[in-house]
C-alpha distance (Angstrom), angle and dihedral (degrees) to the residues before:
residue distance angle dihedral
M1 . . .
E2 3.79 . .
H3 3.79 118.1 .
I4 3.81 111.2 -108.1
N5 3.80 116.6 -143.9
K6 3.81 108.9 -141.9
N7 3.80 98.4 171.3
Y8 3.81 99.8 110.1
D9 3.80 133.3 78.6
A10 3.81 90.1 -160.4
I11 3.78 136.3 8.5
I12 3.79 120.3 -150.9
V13 3.79 119.2 -158.2
G14 3.80 106.8 -150.9
G15 3.79 131.9 33.3
G16 3.82 98.3 -143.0
P17 3.82 126.0 109.9
S18 3.82 96.5 -68.8
G19 3.79 92.9 48.6
C20 3.80 94.1 44.8
S21 3.80 92.2 46.1
C22 3.80 89.1 53.3
A23 3.80 92.5 46.4
H24 3.82 92.8 50.5
E25 3.79 91.3 54.5
L26 3.81 93.8 46.0
I27 3.79 96.0 46.2
K28 3.82 89.3 54.3
A29 3.81 86.3 60.7
D30 3.83 90.6 53.4
K31 3.79 94.8 -107.7
K32 3.80 120.8 154.8
I33 3.81 105.6 -121.6
L34 3.80 135.5 -171.5
I35 3.80 123.9 -167.3
I36 3.80 116.6 -160.8
D37 3.79 122.7 -169.6
K38 3.79 138.5 164.1
S39 3.80 89.6 -130.8
T40 3.75 136.6 54.9
F41 3.79 120.3 -140.5
P42 2.97 133.8 -67.5
R43 3.77 95.1 44.3
H44 3.78 131.4 153.3
K45 3.79 113.6 -93.9
P46 3.80 118.2 -177.5
C47 3.80 106.5 -133.4
A48 3.79 136.3 126.0
G49 3.80 88.3 -121.5
G50 3.80 100.7 -132.3
I51 3.81 115.1 146.2
T52 3.80 115.1 -169.0
I53 3.79 124.2 -137.3
K54 3.80 90.2 -113.3
A55 3.81 89.2 55.9
L56 3.81 91.2 52.1
K57 3.82 88.9 56.2
H58 3.82 90.0 62.6
L59 3.81 98.0 36.7
P60 3.83 109.1 109.0
I61 3.82 94.1 -149.7
N62 3.80 135.8 57.2
I63 3.81 114.2 -113.7
D64 3.81 101.9 175.0
H65 3.81 90.8 123.8
L66 3.82 90.8 57.0
V67 3.82 96.6 53.4
E68 3.82 112.3 111.1
H69 3.79 99.0 173.4
T70 3.80 139.3 4.9
A71 3.80 116.3 -143.5
K72 3.81 99.8 -130.3
K73 3.80 90.7 145.1
M74 3.79 123.9 42.6
K75 3.78 135.2 179.8
F76 3.81 124.0 -153.0
N77 3.80 119.3 -164.4
F78 3.80 119.6 -165.2
G79 3.78 120.4 -157.4
G80 3.80 91.2 -29.3
K81 3.81 89.6 -77.5
K82 3.80 108.1 79.4
Q83 3.77 133.8 31.8
I84 3.79 139.4 178.6
N85 3.79 131.9 -161.7
L86 3.80 121.7 -142.1
S87 3.78 131.9 -176.2
H88 3.79 142.3 -177.4
D89 3.81 129.7 177.1
N90 3.81 92.8 -129.1
G91 3.78 95.6 48.7
S92 3.80 125.0 -130.9
C93 3.81 95.8 -112.7
V94 3.79 143.8 -5.9
M95 3.79 125.6 -120.6
V96 3.79 122.4 -130.6
I97 3.78 136.6 166.4
R98 3.78 100.1 -103.2
D99 3.81 95.0 -144.8
K100 3.82 91.0 55.6
F101 3.80 93.3 44.0
D102 3.80 93.2 51.4
E103 3.80 92.5 46.5
Y104 3.81 92.8 50.5
F105 3.82 93.7 45.8
F106 3.81 90.8 47.7
N107 3.81 93.9 48.3
K108 3.82 92.3 48.6
T109 3.81 88.3 50.8
I110 3.80 93.0 52.0
E111 3.81 89.7 47.8
M112 3.81 88.1 61.7
G113 3.80 90.9 63.2
V114 3.80 103.3 -90.0
D115 3.82 114.1 144.7
F116 3.80 122.3 -132.0
K117 3.79 134.4 -157.9
K118 3.79 126.3 -177.6
I119 3.78 111.6 -140.2
N120 3.78 137.5 -176.7
K121 3.78 101.0 -149.5
I122 3.79 144.4 -2.6
K123 3.79 102.9 -131.8
E124 3.77 101.6 -179.1
I125 3.81 143.7 -1.5
T126 3.79 116.8 -161.1
I127 3.81 130.6 -179.5
L128 3.80 109.5 -140.3
G129 3.80 111.1 -179.1
E130 3.81 106.6 -66.1
S131 3.79 91.9 -15.1
I132 3.80 133.7 80.9
L133 3.81 121.5 -144.8
I134 3.80 117.8 -153.0
K135 3.79 117.7 -169.3
V136 3.81 113.3 -160.4
D137 3.80 125.2 172.5
D138 3.82 103.6 -50.1
A139 3.83 97.6 -19.7
V140 3.80 136.9 81.3
Y141 3.81 124.2 -153.7
E142 3.78 128.6 -166.8
T143 3.79 119.4 -158.5
K144 3.78 140.2 154.1
Y145 3.81 96.2 -129.7
L146 3.80 131.4 37.2
I147 3.80 122.4 -169.5
G148 3.80 119.1 -163.3
A149 3.80 105.6 -150.7
D150 3.79 95.1 149.7
G151 3.78 101.7 121.1
A152 3.79 137.4 -113.6
N153 3.82 92.4 -37.7
S154 3.82 91.0 50.1
T155 3.79 115.9 177.4
V156 3.81 90.3 -163.6
R157 3.81 90.1 56.4
K158 3.80 93.3 48.0
I159 3.81 93.1 50.4
T160 3.80 101.6 38.8
S161 3.81 110.0 23.3
N162 3.78 138.2 61.0
L163 3.80 88.9 -146.4
D164 3.78 105.9 123.2
Y165 3.79 132.9 179.6
K166 3.79 100.0 -129.0
N167 3.80 94.5 -178.4
P168 3.81 107.1 17.5
V169 3.79 118.4 -160.2
Y170 3.79 124.8 -138.8
A171 3.77 141.2 -164.9
Y172 3.79 138.9 -162.1
E173 3.78 121.3 -146.8
G174 3.78 138.2 176.6
I175 3.79 144.8 160.2
V176 3.81 126.7 -96.5
E177 3.79 116.4 -169.0
K178 3.79 117.8 -121.6
K179 3.77 119.3 -113.5
N180 3.78 120.7 163.8
E181 3.79 98.5 -45.8
K182 3.78 121.0 131.1
Q183 3.77 94.2 -148.5
V184 3.81 119.7 166.7
T185 3.79 126.5 -160.2
E186 3.79 105.4 -68.9
F187 3.80 139.2 -173.8
I188 3.80 123.4 -166.9
F189 3.82 118.6 -162.3
N190 3.80 132.7 -167.5
K191 3.79 139.1 144.5
S192 3.80 91.8 -85.7
G193 3.79 94.3 56.2
Y194 3.75 138.3 -85.4
A195 3.78 142.8 -68.1
W196 3.79 133.8 -155.4
I197 3.78 141.9 -158.9
F198 3.83 114.7 -161.1
P199 3.83 117.4 -176.5
K200 3.82 119.9 -136.3
D201 3.82 130.6 175.8
E202 3.80 97.2 -83.2
H203 3.79 105.4 6.3
Y204 3.79 147.2 18.9
N205 3.76 122.8 -107.8
V206 3.80 103.7 -139.9
G207 3.76 129.4 -176.7
I208 3.77 150.5 154.7
G209 3.78 128.9 -144.3
N210 3.78 150.0 162.4
L211 3.79 116.9 -124.3
I212 3.80 100.2 171.5
S213 3.80 106.6 79.5
K214 3.80 104.2 -144.3
K215 3.78 127.3 140.6
S216 3.80 88.4 -132.3
T217 3.81 93.4 57.5
K218 3.79 114.1 113.2
K219 3.80 112.4 -104.4
L220 3.77 112.4 -121.4
S221 3.78 125.5 -131.5
K222 3.77 139.8 -173.0
K223 3.80 87.1 -99.7
D224 3.82 90.0 63.7
L225 3.80 90.3 55.2
Y226 3.81 91.6 51.0
E227 3.81 90.6 50.0
F228 3.80 91.4 50.1
V229 3.80 93.3 49.2
H230 3.80 93.1 45.5
Q231 3.80 90.5 51.5
H232 3.81 94.8 49.8
F233 3.82 103.2 32.4
K234 3.82 103.7 22.1
T235 3.80 90.4 -127.9
D236 3.79 137.5 104.8
S237 3.79 93.5 -155.2
I238 3.81 110.4 114.4
K239 3.80 123.5 157.3
N240 3.80 131.5 -158.3
I241 3.80 96.7 13.3
T242 3.80 110.0 -168.8
A243 3.79 133.8 176.8
F244 3.79 116.9 -150.8
P245 3.81 141.3 166.7
I246 3.80 121.6 -112.4
G247 3.79 113.5 -139.0
T248 3.81 105.4 -128.5
E249 3.84 130.3 136.8
G250 3.81 94.7 72.1
E251 3.79 98.3 119.4
N252 3.82 92.7 107.2
Y253 3.80 97.7 43.9
K254 3.82 119.1 131.4
T255 3.78 125.8 179.1
A256 3.80 129.1 -134.3
N257 3.80 141.9 173.4
N258 3.82 95.0 27.5
I259 3.80 91.6 -68.2
F260 3.80 110.4 126.2
L261 3.80 127.0 -167.6
V262 3.80 115.3 -156.3
G263 3.80 136.5 178.8
D264 3.80 118.8 -5.8
A265 3.81 90.5 -12.1
A266 3.80 87.0 71.1
G267 3.82 94.2 39.7
F268 3.80 93.6 -107.2
A269 3.82 99.7 148.0
E270 3.80 108.2 116.4
S271 3.79 121.1 -115.5
L272 3.80 100.6 -136.0
L273 3.81 103.7 66.1
G274 3.79 100.1 -5.9
E275 3.80 96.1 -109.9
G276 3.78 110.6 169.8
I277 3.81 108.7 156.5
Y278 3.81 95.9 71.5
N279 3.80 92.6 49.8
A280 3.80 90.7 45.1
I281 3.80 93.1 53.1
V282 3.80 94.9 44.5
S283 3.81 96.9 44.8
G284 3.81 91.3 47.6
K285 3.79 90.1 49.7
Y286 3.80 94.3 50.4
A287 3.80 94.7 44.1
A288 3.80 86.2 58.1
R289 3.79 92.5 45.8
A290 3.80 90.0 51.0
I291 3.80 89.4 55.8
V292 3.80 93.6 48.3
E293 3.80 93.9 43.5
S294 3.81 92.4 48.9
E295 3.78 91.4 60.1
L296 3.79 92.0 48.1
K297 3.81 95.4 47.5
G298 3.78 101.7 30.0
Q299 3.81 90.3 -122.8
E300 3.79 124.7 131.8
A301 3.79 112.1 -91.5
S302 3.81 90.5 -139.4
Q303 3.80 90.8 58.9
I304 3.80 91.6 50.5
Y305 3.81 92.9 48.2
N306 3.80 91.3 47.4
K307 3.81 89.2 53.4
F308 3.79 88.3 55.6
L309 3.81 89.7 47.0
E310 3.81 91.1 58.9
S311 3.81 89.3 66.6
F312 3.78 95.0 33.3
T313 3.79 97.2 52.1
S314 3.81 91.9 43.9
E315 3.81 84.7 64.4
L316 3.80 90.4 51.5
K317 3.81 90.1 51.2
L318 3.80 89.7 51.6
Y319 3.80 89.8 53.6
K320 3.80 90.3 49.2
K321 3.81 91.2 53.8
G322 3.79 89.4 51.0
A323 3.79 91.2 48.3
T324 3.80 91.5 52.8
I325 3.81 89.4 57.9
L326 3.80 96.3 39.3
Y327 3.80 97.1 50.4
G328 3.78 97.6 30.3
Y329 3.79 95.7 48.7
P330 3.81 109.7 20.2
L331 3.81 95.3 165.6
I332 3.80 92.8 50.7
S333 3.80 87.1 48.5
Y334 3.79 89.3 52.8
W335 3.79 92.7 56.7
M336 3.80 91.5 45.6
M337 3.81 89.9 52.0
R338 3.80 91.8 43.2
F339 3.79 94.2 55.1
G340 3.78 103.1 53.1
L341 3.78 107.9 -59.4
G342 3.81 94.3 88.1
K343 3.79 93.7 54.5
K344 3.79 89.9 45.2
F345 3.80 91.1 53.8
M346 3.81 94.2 45.3
N347 3.80 92.6 49.3
G348 3.79 91.1 46.0
Y349 3.79 96.7 48.7
S350 3.80 91.5 43.9
T351 3.80 91.3 55.8
G352 3.80 93.8 47.7
K353 3.79 99.5 -103.3
T354 3.78 125.5 153.0
L355 3.80 120.4 -126.3
S356 3.80 92.1 -102.6
E357 3.81 90.1 51.4
I358 3.80 90.4 49.7
M359 3.80 87.2 53.5
G360 3.81 90.6 52.8
K361 3.81 100.6 -97.9
T362 3.80 130.5 117.6
N363 3.78 128.1 -127.3
A364 3.80 114.6 -179.6
Y365 3.81 93.7 -167.6
L366 3.78 97.3 53.0
S367 3.82 102.3 39.1
């Protein structure tokens, strides 16, 4: 019989922002935590690397030394025909190199006393009464709580949940070296999807993606990224091209059996601009709080997390409504942004507001 390790109150699959956010909150409550991941850190993580002001409010570490650019000026291009420029002294988000950010967040998490084990494969997850058995490689762990923070291709989701990405969305990104351009943070929108240009110290992170998951949506390719870069930078030189899925479609997710999906694993990236880091940090934080609160109140942790999800997923649905307008009717969106809505969004994002708060609503969980 295999030895069963019973040393951990909770096991987190994935050492990215959602997993580390969850671990930080649990370790503060004196829980014994193990993070397992297929990678060690640093590791390459495809991501534009923009962290919004509202995300910084929930981030349990200071990352000032990692910031390479602050988006105080932004350009929005609609259908290739109209554009507007917006600005705010605070900036709407900060730009980091995602690999460096993840490594720093992970290392600070381990410093707090969280254990880590690199694995090759999760073979099996079994619910056994009030316990969960996780079989990985040649080891078996037993824990009360399991958190799936393993990204858009989540193994935990595939094994334990009926949540399925029916029409997954994808993006391509790469790096274009800086020359003498004075390029600000830019988004380009059309009916086929969107593109971005995010300035860093020595390069631009550039990418294209689809955020509306429809079978009729044009599938993107590496060729589309080259065409976009050639049009905007007059060069065909792109480094580190990567294709990756974006974890959307999580607005109907509910948890059960003390297994919690967080971040992209649950499909919590928003559909308007593709932001995932904020939702990863917040969902990881509240999964942990649900666990801690359940033991204080004697209430099931799944019920507490699902209560949070009611507010959280209502925000995702609001983003999806906005995305339907933005990508379906880019010129109408331009005029809406031109006459007041753009300034309202820029001011809201730059002061750390959520979309619902920008629209005049309150959301105690997400503030």
